[in-house]
C-alpha positions, 0 to 999 in steps of 0.5 A: 519524497513526492507529496501524498496528494500527488501520489494519491491522485495518480494511483487513486484507482487501484486502492479504490478498486481493491477496497470495493472488491473486498466490500470494505466498509463499516465495522472493518478492523484493518492495519496499514503497514508502512503507513507513512503520514497516514493518508491511507489509514485515514481513508480506511478509517473514514470508510470503516466508520465509528464501529471500525478501527485502523492500526497505522504502523510505521517504523518511524516515530515521526510518521506515527505522530503525523498519522495521529495528527492527520487522523485528528484533523479528519476527525477519525479517532479510531486510528491507532498509530504504532511504531513498529518494523514491518518485519516485527508486526504485532497487534493487540487483535486480529484484523479483517484486512492488512494492507501495504503500499510502496512498502515491500520495495524498501524492506529487506525481506518482502516475503517475511513482511507478508508472512507477518501481515498474514499472521495478524489477519483473522481466518478468512480475512484479507491481505492486500499489497500494492507495489511497483514494477519500477523499470517498466515505467517510461519517460520518452521511451526510456526505462525508469530506475529507483536505485535506492530501493532494495527491490524496485521491481517487486511488483512483478513477483508479488503474486508468487510472494503471496502464494509463498506466504500461504495466502489464497490469491483472490485477484491481481492486476497492474495499472500504470497512469500515463500522460504527456505535458503538464498534469498530475503524472508529470508533476508526480514524476518530477517530484519523484526524480527531481527532473522535470519531464517537460512535454515527454510522454510518460508511463509511470511504473505499473502498480501491481495490486494483489488481493489474497485471503488468509486460510480459513480456520475451518478448512486450514487451507 
């Protein structure tokens, strides 16, 4: 698995843009579903501050423990690490934001996960997902592939899945880091595929970001 530092370097802008678009900040309560080692959860905690709270949810107990350690190192005590399957997501309170990244391509039913995420968000709150279109990536003009992923191109379907989950689309876009020769893009691809691309031109898989709003309790829509 590629290092979190590399992943965050090459895909840093979509997350920053999404959070800025929401006005995410102090006091927000959020959940990072499929939190892994907790890099995004710790960043959410940093932005939401002492008055906020972040639930970091992952199906792996090892990931839960790593998230707790990362939060402790960063001094972000408001990170609550939980072991849950995304399809069975349940929290002790409603949240302002439910977020996932590189999760839906691995789960059995992406729509079911989005519906669970929508269910834990307060009325008028937000659901954000960031997922790739793997085969749209290119190395020296050749398409990439991720055979181990159940839905390697789920990013291409993401806006429609949000609508099917009963969410109101707010914004959606795709972003693909590119490069040639040594650098973060080449290093990330080498760790992802275990093949050094050398000086070949690279377009990493576009990451589709979708921001949606949960129905308002007042209007029911």
